[in-house]
C-alpha positions in Angstrom: -35.2 -8.2 22.6 -33.3 -10.6 20.6 -36.5 -12.5 19.8 -38.3 -9.5 18.6 -35.4 -8.5 16.4 -35.1 -12.2 15.0 -38.5 -12.1 14.0 -38.3 -8.8 12.2 -35.1 -9.7 10.6 -35.4 -13.3 10.0 -31.9 -14.0 11.0 -30.7 -14.8 14.3 -27.2 -13.5 14.2 -28.1 -10.1 12.9 -30.6 -10.2 15.8 -27.9 -11.0 18.4 -25.7 -8.0 16.8 -28.5 -5.6 16.9 -29.6 -6.6 20.6 -26.0 -6.2 21.7 -26.1 -2.7 20.2 -29.3 -1.9 21.8 -28.0 -2.8 25.2 -24.7 -0.9 24.6 -27.1 2.1 23.9 -28.9 1.7 27.0 -25.6 1.3 29.0 -24.3 4.5 27.4 -27.4 6.6 27.9 -29.6 5.2 31.0 -33.2 6.0 30.9 -35.5 6.0 33.8 -38.8 4.2 32.7 -41.7 4.5 35.1 -43.3 1.0 34.3 -42.7 -2.4 32.7 -44.9 -1.3 29.9 -43.0 1.9 29.4 -39.8 -0.1 29.2 -41.1 -2.5 26.8 -42.6 0.2 24.5 -39.0 1.9 24.6 -37.2 -1.2 23.7 -39.8 -1.9 21.0 -39.1 1.6 19.6 -35.4 1.0 19.8 -35.6 -2.4 18.1 -37.7 -1.0 15.4 -35.2 1.8 14.8 -32.4 -0.5 14.8 -34.0 -2.5 12.2 -34.7 0.3 10.1 -30.9 1.3 10.2 -29.9 -2.3 9.6 -32.0 -2.4 6.4 -30.7 1.0 5.1 -27.2 -0.1 5.6 -28.0 -3.3 3.6 -29.5 -1.3 0.9 -26.4 0.9 0.8 -24.2 -2.0 0.8 -26.0 -3.8 -1.9 -25.9 -0.6 -4.1 -22.2 -0.3 -3.5 -21.4 -4.1 -4.3 -23.6 -3.6 -7.6 -21.5 -0.4 -8.6 -18.3 -2.6 -7.9 -19.6 -5.6 -10.0 -19.8 -3.1 -12.9 -16.3 -2.0 -12.8 -13.3 -3.9 -14.1 -11.4 -6.1 -11.7 -8.1 -4.1 -12.1 -9.8 -1.0 -10.8 -11.6 -2.6 -7.7 -10.6 -0.8 -4.3 -9.3 -2.7 -1.4 -11.6 -4.2 1.3 -10.6 -1.5 3.5 -11.4 1.3 1.2 -14.6 -0.2 0.4 -15.5 -0.4 4.2 -14.7 3.1 4.4 -17.0 4.1 1.5 -20.0 2.1 2.8 -19.4 3.9 6.3 -19.3 7.2 4.5 -22.4 6.5 2.5 -24.2 5.3 5.8 -23.2 8.6 7.4 -24.5 10.6 4.4 -27.8 8.8 4.5 -28.3 9.7 8.3 -27.3 13.0 7.5 -29.7 13.4 4.6 -32.5 11.9 6.7 -31.9 14.5 9.3 -32.3 17.5 7.1 -35.5 19.1 6.1 -37.0 17.5 3.2 -36.3 20.4 0.6 -32.7 20.7 1.8 -32.2 17.1 1.2 -34.0 17.2 -2.2 -32.0 20.1 -3.4 -28.8 18.6 -2.4 -29.5 15.2 -4.0 -30.7 16.9 -7.4 -27.5 19.1 -7.5 -24.9 16.5 -6.4 -26.4 13.3 -7.6 -28.4 14.3 -10.6 -26.3 17.1 -11.7 -29.1 19.7 -11.9 -28.4 23.4 -12.0 -29.7 25.6 -9.3 -32.4 27.2 -11.4 -33.9 24.1 -12.4 -33.8 22.7 -8.7 -35.7 26.2 -7.8 -38.2 25.6 -10.3 -38.9 22.0 -9.2 -39.2 23.0 -5.4 -41.0 26.2 -6.0 -38.6 28.2 -4.3 -36.1 31.0 -5.4 -32.5 30.3 -6.7 -31.1 32.0 -3.7 -33.1 29.8 -1.5 -31.5 26.7 -3.1 -28.3 28.2 -2.4 -29.3 28.5 1.3 -30.3 24.8 1.1 -26.9 23.8 -0.4 -25.1 25.6 2.1 -27.0 23.8 5.1 -26.3 20.4 3.3 -22.6 21.2 2.6 -22.1 22.4 6.1 -23.5 18.6 7.4 -21.0 17.2 4.6 -18.1 19.3 6.2 -19.0 18.0 9.7 -19.2 14.3 8.5 -15.8 14.9 6.8 -14.2 16.4 10.0 -15.6 13.6 11.9 -14.0 10.9 9.8 -10.6 12.8 9.6 -10.5 12.9 13.4 -11.2 9.2 13.6 -8.2 8.6 11.7 
């Protein structure tokens, strides 16, 4: 597993971390696999998913670091606050990837780009009422994320 991850990532340390994550997942949710080939395929899929998650997290961290670099030093958040923001952004990214495409698109258009619901409705080819439903779905997921973070504090 670690060799496969190392080839994909090009970094032995990251591969070791992800291999450990993979085996923790296996221990937490054991699977009954019928054959060696089935187990190998399952581990390969898991490795691919872990790599994708790793790359997405790197992209999010890079974007956050670039945003911080553009700020004045006096206004930089603490390292702890930066980590919390990165974790929150990663969780929002995971949430958006689980939503139906139109729901995620409507949410990003409204919250990130500041577009009004009428314009979003035209772009998606749906009614303004449907955009409101999409936003309600996305906001519910955001509220669940927030509740999870508050519970962990």
